[in-house]
DSSP file (Angstrom, degrees, kcal/mol; ACC not computed):
  #  RESIDUE AA STRUCTURE BP1 BP2  ACC     N-H-->O    O-->H-N    N-H-->O    O-->H-N    TCO  KAPPA ALPHA  PHI   PSI    X-CA   Y-CA   Z-CA
    1    1 A M              0   0    0      0, 0.0     2,-0.4     0, 0.0    13,-0.2   0.000 360.0 360.0 360.0 128.8    0.0    0.0    0.0
    2    2 A K  E     -A   13   0A   0     11,-3.4    11,-2.1     2,-0.0     2,-0.5  -0.827 360.0-152.4-104.3 142.7    1.4    3.4   -1.0
    3    3 A L  E     -A   12   0A   0     -2,-0.4     2,-0.6     9,-0.2     9,-0.2  -0.959   4.5-166.4-112.6 130.0    0.6    6.7    0.7
    4    4 A E  E     -A   11   0A   0      7,-2.0     7,-1.9    -2,-0.5     2,-0.2  -0.919  18.6-153.9-116.3 102.9    0.8   10.0   -1.2
    5    5 A W  E     +A   10   0A   0     -2,-0.6     2,-0.3     5,-0.2     5,-0.3  -0.501  22.6 172.8 -82.6 142.9    0.7   12.8    1.3
    6    6 A S  E >   -A    9   0A   0      3,-3.2     3,-1.3    -2,-0.2     2,-0.4  -0.806  69.3 -52.0-144.7 100.3   -0.6   16.3    0.6
    7    7 A G  T 3  S-     0   0    0     -2,-0.3    -1,-0.0     1,-0.2    -2,-0.0  -0.553 122.3 -16.0  68.6-126.4   -0.7   18.4    3.8
    8    8 A N  T 3  S+     0   0    0     -2,-0.4    15,-2.9    -3,-0.1     2,-0.3   0.242 127.0  73.1 -95.9  12.2   -2.6   16.5    6.5
    9    9 A S  E <   -AB   6  22A   0     -3,-1.3    -3,-3.2    13,-0.2     2,-0.4  -0.918  56.6-169.5-127.5 153.1   -4.2   14.0    4.1
   10   10 A A  E     -AB   5  21A   0     11,-2.6    11,-2.6    -2,-0.3     2,-0.4  -0.998  18.1-134.2-140.1 144.5   -2.9   11.1    2.1
   11   11 A R  E     -AB   4  20A   0     -7,-1.9    -7,-2.0    -2,-0.4     2,-0.4  -0.819  20.9-142.9 -94.2 136.9   -4.3    8.9   -0.6
   12   12 A L  E     +AB   3  19A   0      7,-2.8     7,-1.6    -2,-0.4     2,-0.4  -0.840  21.8 176.1 -98.8 135.2   -3.9    5.2   -0.2
   13   13 A K  E     +AB   2  18A   0    -11,-2.1   -11,-3.4    -2,-0.4     2,-0.3  -0.987  15.7 130.0-140.5 130.6   -3.3    3.1   -3.3
   14   14 A G  E >   - B   0  17A   0      3,-1.7     3,-1.4    -2,-0.4     2,-0.5  -0.978  62.4 -63.0-164.6 172.5   -2.6   -0.6   -3.4
   15   15 A T  T 3  S-     0   0    0     -2,-0.3     3,-0.1     1,-0.3    -2,-0.0  -0.532 121.0  -1.8 -67.3 116.8   -3.5   -3.9   -5.1
   16   16 A G  T 3  S+     0   0    0     -2,-0.5    19,-3.7     1,-0.1    22,-0.4   0.463 126.7  62.6  85.0   1.1   -7.2   -4.5   -4.2
   17   17 A A  E <   +BC  14  34A   0     -3,-1.4    -3,-1.7    17,-0.3     2,-0.3  -0.997  47.2 171.5-156.0 154.0   -7.7   -1.4   -2.1
   18   18 A S  E     +BC  13  33A   0     15,-1.8    15,-3.9    -2,-0.3     2,-0.3  -0.932  20.4 120.9-150.2 171.2   -7.7    2.4   -2.1
   19   19 A G  E     -BC  12  32A   0     -7,-1.6    -7,-2.8    -2,-0.3     2,-0.3  -0.994  43.6 -85.0 164.7-156.9   -8.7    5.1    0.3
   20   20 A E  E     -BC  11  31A   0     11,-2.2    11,-3.0    -2,-0.3     2,-0.4  -0.995  12.6-153.1-150.5 149.0   -7.6    8.1    2.3
   21   21 A V  E     -BC  10  30A   0    -11,-2.6   -11,-2.6    -2,-0.3     2,-0.4  -0.995  14.6-172.7-122.2 130.8   -6.1    9.1    5.6
   22   22 A S  E     -BC   9  29A   0      7,-2.7     7,-2.9    -2,-0.4     2,-0.5  -0.993   8.1-156.8-126.3 129.2   -6.8   12.5    7.2
   23   23 A V  E     + C   0  28A   0    -15,-2.9     2,-0.2    -2,-0.4     5,-0.2  -0.918  17.4 173.8-109.1 124.0   -5.0   13.8   10.3
   24   24 A H        -     0   0    0      3,-3.1     3,-0.1    -2,-0.5    -2,-0.0  -0.702  47.1 -98.2-118.8 171.6   -6.8   16.4   12.4
   25   25 A D  S    S+     0   0    0     -2,-0.2     3,-0.1     1,-0.2    -1,-0.0   0.863 122.1  22.5 -57.9 -37.2   -5.9   18.0   15.8
   26   26 A D  S    S+     0   0    0      1,-0.1     2,-0.3    -3,-0.0    -1,-0.2   0.404 127.3  21.2-116.4   1.3   -8.2   15.6   17.7
   27   27 A K        -     0   0    0     -3,-0.1    -3,-3.1     2,-0.0     2,-0.4  -0.995  54.4-136.3-162.2 162.8   -8.6   12.6   15.4
   28   28 A V  E     -C   23   0A   0     -2,-0.3     2,-0.5    -5,-0.2    -5,-0.2  -0.998  21.4-157.9-123.8 128.6   -7.3   10.5   12.5
   29   29 A T  E     -C   22   0A   0     -7,-2.9    -7,-2.7    -2,-0.4     2,-0.5  -0.928   7.8-173.2-111.3 128.9   -9.8    9.3    9.9
   30   30 A V  E     -C   21   0A   0     -2,-0.5     2,-0.5    -9,-0.2    -9,-0.2  -0.985   1.8-175.4-122.4 125.2   -8.9    6.3    7.7
   31   31 A T  E     -C   20   0A   0    -11,-3.0   -11,-2.2    -2,-0.5     2,-0.4  -0.984   4.6-177.7-121.0 124.1  -11.2    5.3    4.8
   32   32 A V  E     -C   19   0A   0     -2,-0.5     2,-0.6   -13,-0.2   -13,-0.3  -0.984  11.3-160.7-124.6 130.4  -10.4    2.1    2.9
   33   33 A K  E     -C   18   0A   0    -15,-3.9   -15,-1.8    -2,-0.4     2,-0.4  -0.947  15.4-143.9-109.5 118.7  -12.3    0.8   -0.1
   34   34 A L  E     -C   17   0A   0     -2,-0.6   -17,-0.3   -17,-0.2     2,-0.1  -0.680  14.4-146.7 -83.6 131.0  -11.8   -2.9   -0.8
   35   35 A G     >  -     0   0    0    -19,-3.7     4,-2.2    -2,-0.4     5,-0.2  -0.270  33.0 -93.2 -85.2 178.0  -11.7   -3.8   -4.5
   36   36 A M  H  > S+     0   0    0      1,-0.2     4,-2.8     2,-0.2     5,-0.2   0.850 123.5  57.2 -62.2 -35.6  -13.0   -7.0   -6.0
   37   37 A I  H  > S+     0   0    0      2,-0.2     4,-1.8     1,-0.2    -1,-0.2   0.931 108.2  45.9 -63.3 -45.6   -9.5   -8.6   -5.8
   38   38 A A  H  4>S+     0   0    0    -22,-0.4     5,-2.4     2,-0.2     4,-0.3   0.919 114.9  47.1 -64.1 -43.8   -9.3   -8.1   -2.0
   39   39 A R  H ><5S+     0   0    0     -4,-2.2     3,-1.3     1,-0.2    -1,-0.2   0.910 111.7  50.8 -64.7 -40.7  -12.8   -9.4   -1.5
   40   40 A A  H 3<5S+     0   0    0     -4,-2.8    -1,-0.2     1,-0.3    -2,-0.2   0.822 105.6  57.3 -65.5 -29.9  -12.2  -12.4   -3.7
   41   41 A A  T 3<5S-     0   0    0     -4,-1.8    -1,-0.3    -5,-0.2    -2,-0.2   0.504 124.2-105.0 -79.3  -3.4   -9.0  -13.1   -1.7
   42   42 A G  T < 5 +     0   0    0     -3,-1.3     2,-0.4    -4,-0.3    -3,-0.2   0.624  60.4 162.2  93.3  13.4  -11.1  -13.3    1.4
   43   43 A V      < -     0   0    0     -5,-2.4     2,-0.5    -6,-0.2    -1,-0.3  -0.549  29.4-146.5 -68.2 124.4  -10.3   -9.9    3.1
   44   44 A K     >  -     0   0    0     -2,-0.4     4,-2.3     1,-0.1     5,-0.2  -0.836   5.4-145.8 -98.0 125.1  -13.0   -9.3    5.6
   45   45 A A  H  > S+     0   0    0     -2,-0.5     4,-2.6     1,-0.2     5,-0.2   0.879  97.8  51.1 -57.9 -42.5  -13.9   -5.6    6.1
   46   46 A D  H  > S+     0   0    0      1,-0.2     4,-2.0     2,-0.2    -1,-0.2   0.886 112.0  46.3 -67.0 -37.7  -14.7   -6.0    9.9
   47   47 A K  H  > S+     0   0    0      2,-0.2     4,-2.1     1,-0.2    -1,-0.2   0.878 112.7  50.3 -70.8 -37.2  -11.4   -7.7   10.6
   48   48 A L  H  X S+     0   0    0     -4,-2.3     4,-2.6     2,-0.2    -2,-0.2   0.917 110.4  50.2 -64.7 -43.7   -9.5   -5.1    8.5
   49   49 A E  H  X S+     0   0    0     -4,-2.6     4,-2.6     1,-0.2    -2,-0.2   0.916 110.8  49.0 -60.9 -43.9  -11.2   -2.3   10.4
   50   50 A A  H  X S+     0   0    0     -4,-2.0     4,-2.3     2,-0.2    -1,-0.2   0.895 111.8  49.4 -63.3 -40.1  -10.3   -3.9   13.8
   51   51 A S  H  X S+     0   0    0     -4,-2.1     4,-2.5     2,-0.2     5,-0.2   0.919 112.2  47.0 -65.7 -44.4   -6.7   -4.3   12.7
   52   52 A I  H  X S+     0   0    0     -4,-2.6     4,-2.6     2,-0.2     5,-0.2   0.930 113.3  49.1 -63.1 -45.1   -6.4   -0.7   11.5
   53   53 A S  H  X S+     0   0    0     -4,-2.6     4,-2.4    -5,-0.2    -2,-0.2   0.910 112.8  47.5 -60.4 -43.8   -8.0    0.6   14.7
   54   54 A R  H  X S+     0   0    0     -4,-2.3     4,-2.2     2,-0.2    -1,-0.2   0.926 114.7  45.0 -64.9 -46.2   -5.7   -1.5   16.9
   55   55 A R  H  X S+     0   0    0     -4,-2.5     4,-2.5     2,-0.2    -2,-0.2   0.884 114.0  49.5 -67.0 -38.8   -2.5   -0.4   15.0
   56   56 A L  H  X S+     0   0    0     -4,-2.6     4,-2.6    -5,-0.2     5,-0.2   0.920 110.9  49.2 -66.8 -43.9   -3.6    3.2   15.0
   57   57 A A  H  X S+     0   0    0     -4,-2.4     4,-2.0    -5,-0.2    -2,-0.2   0.908 112.8  48.6 -60.9 -41.8   -4.3    3.2   18.7
   58   58 A N  H  X S+     0   0    0     -4,-2.2     4,-1.2     2,-0.2    -2,-0.2   0.927 112.7  47.2 -63.8 -45.8   -1.0    1.6   19.4
   59   59 A A  H  X S+     0   0    0     -4,-2.5     4,-0.6     1,-0.2     3,-0.2   0.899 114.0  47.1 -64.4 -40.7    0.9    4.1   17.2
   60   60 A L  H >X S+     0   0    0     -4,-2.6     4,-0.7     1,-0.2     3,-0.6   0.834 107.4  56.1 -72.2 -31.7   -0.8    7.1   18.7
   61   61 A S  H 3< S+     0   0    0     -4,-2.0     3,-0.3     1,-0.2    -1,-0.2   0.786 103.0  56.7 -70.6 -24.9   -0.3    5.9   22.3
   62   62 A Q  H 3< S+     0   0    0     -4,-1.2    -1,-0.2    -3,-0.2    -2,-0.2   0.703 106.1  50.0 -76.7 -20.0    3.5    5.7   21.6
   63   63 A T  H <<        0   0    0     -4,-0.6    -1,-0.2    -3,-0.6    -2,-0.2   0.584 360.0 360.0 -94.3 -10.6    3.6    9.4   20.6
   64   64 A A     <        0   0    0     -4,-0.7    -1,-0.2    -3,-0.3    -2,-0.1   0.472 360.0 360.0 -81.0 360.0    1.7   10.7   23.7
């Protein structure tokens, strides 16, 4: 997955998925759109969301 940053936002591009990351003073928003390839490979949206949330919480707790 590649990130292309522009200010406080980044576009996500990768095989089977795309999306955006936005960083604000009080929150980080991550939007991921799974393509047909990812869904066909068995990527589950709820498990992906839980993994992103867990990793983001861990990364943010290390910077506080």
